[in-house]
C-alpha positions as CSV (number, residue, x, y, z in Angstrom):
1,M,-8.5,44.7,43.1
2,T,-9.6,43.5,39.6
3,W,-10.0,45.6,36.5
4,F,-13.9,45.5,36.9
5,D,-13.4,46.7,40.7
6,Q,-11.4,49.9,39.3
7,N,-13.6,50.6,36.2
8,K,-17.2,49.6,37.2
9,Y,-17.8,53.2,38.2
10,K,-16.9,54.5,34.8
11,I,-19.0,51.9,33.0
12,F,-22.2,52.5,35.1
13,P,-21.9,55.9,36.8
14,D,-25.6,56.1,37.8
15,I,-25.0,52.8,40.0
16,K,-24.3,54.0,43.6
17,D,-25.3,50.4,45.4
18,W,-23.2,47.6,44.0
19,T,-24.6,45.1,46.4
20,D,-28.2,45.6,44.5
21,S,-29.2,42.7,42.4
22,Q,-30.3,45.2,39.5
23,D,-33.5,43.4,39.0
24,K,-35.1,46.1,37.3
25,Y,-32.8,45.0,34.3
26,R,-32.6,41.3,35.1
27,F,-36.4,40.6,34.9
28,E,-36.9,43.0,32.0
29,K,-39.3,41.1,29.6
30,N,-38.7,43.1,26.6
31,V,-34.8,43.4,26.1
32,N,-35.4,45.9,23.3
33,K,-36.0,48.3,26.1
34,L,-32.3,47.9,27.3
35,S,-29.3,49.4,26.2
36,Y,-26.5,46.9,25.0
37,K,-24.6,47.5,28.0
38,Q,-27.5,47.0,30.4
39,W,-28.7,43.8,28.6
40,F,-25.0,42.3,28.4
41,W,-24.3,42.9,32.1
42,F,-27.6,42.6,33.6
43,H,-29.8,40.4,31.9
44,P,-29.6,36.5,32.1
45,T,-30.1,35.9,28.5
46,A,-26.6,37.4,27.9
47,F,-24.7,35.2,30.2
48,S,-26.5,32.1,29.0
49,F,-26.1,33.2,25.4
50,I,-22.3,33.7,25.6
51,S,-21.6,31.0,28.0
52,Y,-23.3,28.3,26.1
53,G,-22.3,29.6,22.8
54,L,-18.6,29.6,23.5
55,L,-19.0,25.7,23.8
56,I,-21.6,25.3,20.7
57,L,-19.9,27.2,18.1
58,P,-16.4,25.0,18.3
59,M,-18.6,21.9,18.5
60,I,-20.0,23.0,15.2
61,M,-16.9,24.1,13.9
62,F,-15.1,20.9,14.7
63,S,-18.1,18.9,13.2
64,V,-17.8,20.6,10.0
65,L,-14.2,19.9,10.0
66,T,-14.8,16.2,10.8
67,I,-17.4,16.0,7.8
68,Y,-15.0,17.8,5.5
69,L,-12.1,15.3,6.5
70,F,-14.4,12.3,6.0
71,N,-15.4,13.6,2.5
72,V,-11.5,14.0,1.5
73,K,-10.9,10.4,2.6
74,L,-8.9,11.3,5.7
75,G,-11.0,9.3,8.4
76,G,-8.1,8.4,10.6
77,V,-7.1,12.3,11.0
78,A,-11.1,12.9,11.5
79,I,-10.6,11.2,14.9
80,I,-9.1,14.3,16.6
81,P,-12.0,16.6,15.8
82,I,-14.5,14.1,16.8
83,L,-12.6,13.5,20.2
84,L,-12.8,17.5,20.6
85,V,-16.5,17.3,19.8
86,I,-17.2,14.7,22.5
87,A,-15.1,16.8,24.9
88,L,-17.0,19.9,24.4
89,A,-20.2,18.0,24.4
90,F,-19.4,17.0,28.0
91,Q,-18.5,20.4,29.0
92,L,-21.8,21.4,27.7
93,Y,-23.6,18.9,29.6
94,K,-22.0,19.6,32.7
95,K,-22.7,23.4,32.3
96,I,-26.3,22.8,31.6
97,K,-26.7,20.4,34.5
98,T,-25.1,23.2,36.7
99,H,-26.9,25.9,35.4
100,V,-27.9,28.7,37.9
101,K,-31.1,30.5,37.0
102,D,-31.0,34.2,36.4
103,F,-27.1,34.5,36.7
104,T,-25.5,37.2,35.0
105,F,-22.3,38.9,33.9
106,Y,-22.7,41.8,36.7
107,D,-23.3,39.0,39.4
108,L,-20.0,37.2,38.3
109,N,-17.7,40.2,37.9
110,M,-19.0,43.5,39.4
111,R,-21.5,42.8,42.0
112,E,-20.4,43.3,45.9
113,Y,-21.6,40.7,48.2
114,T,-22.2,41.2,51.8
115,T,-21.6,38.6,54.5
116,G,-22.6,39.7,58.2
117,G,-23.1,43.3,57.3
118,K,-19.5,43.7,55.7
119,K,-18.8,44.0,51.9
120,Q,-16.4,41.5,50.7
């Protein structure tokens, strides 16, 4: 049993059916109406923002490091962060290519899926 299975009832005590897709939050156009917890767990923009951001942010940081190393005349050492930027860019490309529309952290960690009428 995972941490999420044990604590999801504490995080969202009002949810009774964990097989429900929570579409009332998932497809909310005005995210300002949602609380932070609702936005983070149930809205697809949160999942996309964090999952892509975890690749884009280090790409930016390693790019800045590369520029700095070239400016201080350490071009040989700058190859290492260039390779890291290329590897991160490739991972980002794969993630964008396999993007699942409307996927959320709730789907990933808390939702209970049914198969043949039985909960997994």
